[in-house]
C-alpha positions as CSV (number, residue, x, y, z in Angstrom):
1,M,50.3,-23.8,24.6
2,C,47.0,-23.2,22.8
3,S,45.8,-19.6,22.5
4,M,42.1,-19.1,22.9
5,I,40.2,-16.7,20.6
6,A,37.5,-14.5,22.1
7,L,34.2,-15.4,20.7
8,P,31.4,-12.8,20.6
9,E,28.4,-13.7,22.7
10,T,26.0,-12.8,19.8
11,V,26.3,-12.0,16.2
12,A,23.9,-9.3,14.9
13,L,21.7,-10.4,12.2
14,P,22.1,-7.9,9.2
15,L,18.3,-7.8,8.6
16,R,15.9,-4.9,9.3
17,M,12.3,-4.4,8.4
18,D,11.5,-1.1,6.7
19,D,8.4,1.1,7.0
20,H,6.7,-0.9,4.2
21,G,7.2,-4.3,5.7
22,A,10.2,-5.3,3.5
23,I,13.1,-7.0,5.2
24,R,16.3,-5.3,3.9
25,V,19.9,-6.5,4.3
26,S,22.8,-4.6,5.8
27,G,21.1,-1.2,5.7
28,T,20.9,-1.4,1.9
29,R,18.0,-1.5,-0.5
30,V,18.6,-5.2,-1.1
31,T,15.8,-7.3,0.3
32,L,15.8,-10.7,1.9
33,D,13.4,-11.9,-0.8
34,T,16.0,-10.9,-3.5
35,L,19.0,-12.8,-1.9
36,V,16.9,-15.9,-1.1
37,G,15.4,-15.9,-4.6
38,Y,18.7,-15.9,-6.3
39,Y,20.0,-18.4,-3.8
40,H,17.2,-20.7,-4.9
41,Q,18.3,-20.2,-8.4
42,G,21.7,-21.6,-7.6
43,E,23.7,-18.4,-7.0
44,T,26.5,-18.8,-4.4
45,P,27.1,-16.2,-1.7
46,E,30.1,-15.0,-3.8
47,D,27.9,-14.6,-6.8
48,L,25.4,-12.7,-4.7
49,H,28.1,-10.4,-3.4
50,E,29.3,-9.8,-7.0
51,G,25.8,-8.8,-8.0
52,F,25.2,-6.8,-4.8
53,P,28.5,-5.4,-3.8
54,T,26.9,-3.0,-1.3
55,V,26.1,-6.1,0.9
56,P,29.1,-7.5,2.7
57,L,29.9,-11.1,1.9
58,A,29.8,-12.0,5.6
59,D,26.3,-10.6,5.8
60,I,25.2,-12.7,2.7
61,Y,26.5,-15.8,4.5
62,A,24.7,-14.8,7.6
63,V,21.4,-14.2,5.7
64,I,21.6,-17.6,3.9
65,A,22.4,-19.3,7.3
66,Y,19.4,-17.6,8.8
67,Y,17.3,-18.6,5.9
68,L,18.4,-22.3,6.2
69,A,17.7,-22.3,10.0
70,H,14.3,-20.6,9.6
71,Q,13.1,-21.8,6.2
72,P,9.4,-22.2,7.0
73,E,9.1,-18.8,8.6
74,V,11.1,-17.0,5.7
75,D,9.2,-18.9,3.1
76,A,5.8,-17.9,4.7
77,Y,7.0,-14.2,4.8
78,M,8.1,-14.4,1.2
79,A,4.7,-16.0,0.2
80,Q,2.9,-13.2,2.0
81,R,5.0,-10.6,0.2
82,A,4.3,-12.1,-3.1
83,K,0.6,-12.3,-2.4
84,E,0.6,-8.6,-1.3
85,G,2.6,-7.7,-4.4
86,E,0.0,-9.5,-6.7
87,R,-2.9,-7.7,-4.8
88,I,-1.2,-4.3,-5.4
89,R,-0.5,-5.2,-9.1
90,L,-4.1,-6.2,-9.7
91,E,-5.4,-3.0,-7.9
92,W,-3.1,-0.8,-10.1
93,E,-4.1,-2.6,-13.3
94,S,-7.8,-2.1,-12.5
95,Q,-7.2,1.6,-11.9
96,H,-4.8,2.1,-14.8
97,P,-6.0,-0.2,-17.7
98,T,-3.4,-0.9,-20.2
99,L,-3.9,0.4,-23.8
100,T,-3.2,-1.6,-26.9
101,K,-0.7,-0.3,-29.5
102,A,-3.6,0.6,-31.8
103,E,-5.3,2.7,-29.0
104,L,-2.0,4.5,-28.3
105,Q,-1.5,5.2,-32.0
106,A,-5.1,6.5,-32.2
107,R,-4.5,8.9,-29.3
108,R,-1.2,10.1,-31.0
109,D,-3.0,10.6,-34.3
110,A,-5.9,12.5,-32.6
111,K,-3.4,14.8,-30.7
112,Q,-1.4,15.5,-33.9
113,R,-4.7,16.5,-35.7
114,S,-5.7,18.8,-32.9
115,E,-2.4,20.7,-33.0
């Protein structure tokens, strides 16, 4: 006699969008972008779990499976996030120009002279 196992009707996807539009995994600070990025670099789900132990291994497998089933959509989301990140970086840099080592040293010297 074969016993049957009860299968759940649905499995909840462990992804949630935060207030800033980032998709996070399993209620952690780990983003979908992060897991997929490392997956593209050849990391296995087990490697990812070792690096991000707050994310359950089963959830990492679910995220990778979701990515493989929805690759165009996830890739578009990640491209948009990268584009937005670049826009924010350029905006920040334009408002906060970087100083050279010589400029920093000159500021330090001027401060020391005034003290």
